[in-house]
C-alpha positions in Angstrom: -44.7 56.4 -19.7 -41.4 57.5 -18.3 -42.7 56.8 -14.8 -43.7 53.2 -15.7 -40.3 52.5 -17.3 -38.6 53.9 -14.2 -40.8 51.8 -11.9 -40.2 48.6 -13.9 -36.4 49.3 -14.0 -36.4 49.8 -10.3 -38.3 46.6 -9.7 -36.0 44.6 -12.0 -33.0 46.1 -10.2 -34.4 45.0 -6.8 -35.2 41.5 -8.1 -31.6 41.2 -9.4 -30.1 42.6 -6.3 -32.2 40.4 -4.0 -31.4 37.2 -5.9 -27.7 37.9 -5.8 -27.7 38.2 -2.0 -29.9 35.2 -1.3 -28.2 32.7 -3.7 -25.9 30.5 -1.7 -23.5 28.3 -3.7 -24.0 24.6 -3.0 -21.1 22.9 -1.3 -19.5 20.1 -3.3 -19.2 16.8 -1.5 -16.0 14.8 -1.9 -15.9 11.1 -1.6 -12.8 10.0 0.2 -11.8 6.4 -0.1 -10.2 4.8 3.0 -6.6 3.8 2.4 -5.3 0.8 4.3 -2.1 1.1 6.1 0.8 -0.9 4.6 4.0 -2.4 5.9 7.3 -2.4 4.0 8.7 -5.9 3.3 12.4 -5.5 3.9 15.3 -7.8 3.1 19.0 -8.3 3.4 20.9 -10.4 0.9 24.6 -10.7 1.5 25.0 -13.4 -1.3 25.8 -13.1 -5.0 22.5 -14.8 -5.9 19.0 -13.2 -6.1 16.1 -14.7 -4.3 12.4 -14.8 -5.4 9.8 -14.2 -2.7 6.2 -15.4 -3.0 3.7 -14.4 -0.2 0.3 -16.0 -0.4 -2.4 -14.6 1.9 -4.2 -17.7 3.2 -6.7 -15.7 5.3 -8.2 -13.4 2.6 -6.6 -14.6 -0.6 -4.2 -12.9 -2.9 -0.5 -13.1 -3.4 2.5 -10.9 -3.6 5.7 -11.6 -5.6 9.0 -9.8 -4.9 12.6 -10.2 -5.8 15.6 -9.7 -3.5 18.6 -8.6 -5.6 22.1 -10.0 -4.9 24.1 -8.0 -2.3 21.1 -6.0 -1.0 22.0 -4.0 2.1 20.2 -4.4 5.4 16.7 -2.9 5.3 16.2 -2.9 1.5 12.5 -2.4 0.8 11.4 -5.0 -1.7 7.6 -4.3 -1.6 4.6 -3.6 0.6 1.8 -5.7 2.1 -1.3 -4.6 4.1 -0.7 -4.1 7.8 -3.0 -6.7 9.4 -3.0 -10.0 11.2 -3.6 -12.1 8.1 -1.8 -15.4 7.8 0.7 -15.9 4.9 2.5 -18.8 3.3 6.0 -17.7 2.5 8.2 -19.2 -0.3 11.8 -18.2 -0.9 13.7 -19.5 -3.9 17.4 -18.8 -4.6 18.5 -18.2 -8.2 21.7 -19.9 -7.5 23.2 -22.0 -4.8 22.2 -22.9 -1.2 22.2 -20.2 1.5 21.0 -19.5 5.0 17.4 -18.2 4.8 15.5 -16.5 7.5 12.0 -15.0 7.6 10.3 -13.9 10.8 10.7 -16.9 13.1 11.7 -19.5 10.5 15.4 -20.2 9.7 17.0 -22.8 7.5 20.7 -23.4 6.9 22.2 -24.2 3.5 19.0 -24.5 1.4 18.0 -23.3 -2.1 14.5 -22.7 -1.0 12.4 -22.1 2.1 8.6 -22.7 2.3 6.7 -21.9 5.5 3.0 -21.4 6.2 1.1 -19.9 9.1 3.0 -16.6 9.4 1.4 -13.4 10.5 3.9 -11.1 8.8 1.8 -8.0 8.4 3.8 -5.9 11.0 6.9 -3.9 10.4 9.0 -6.0 12.7 7.7 -9.2 11.1 8.1 -8.6 7.4 11.8 -9.0 7.3 13.8 -11.5 5.2 17.5 -12.3 5.5 19.7 -14.3 3.1 23.3 -14.9 4.0 26.2 -17.3 3.7 
């Protein structure tokens, strides 16, 4: 009887030992979502009035709203948009008086608002707004 118990114990030990060496933990797969590159929308506002900014993506839809605070130094980041060649309609609206407004290639002097369409502003050198005078 002792011999049977010893043989059974040895067999169970071998089975346990064998299973511990052959078990390979399964690798966990992670799903990584692609993140689109963004561009900072920067502004300068040397006036005492704030300016509302509305960017409407006419290519793929969607819109962005930002606010440029009064007396914002050069390069103030007011928000972000996707870095791409989509076309935008841009609307600037002053909270006070008339000013010189500039966005990308469009410039207007002594206006309270600026509305322009057809702008591809999804690049870092394009997404700049200046308000002065």
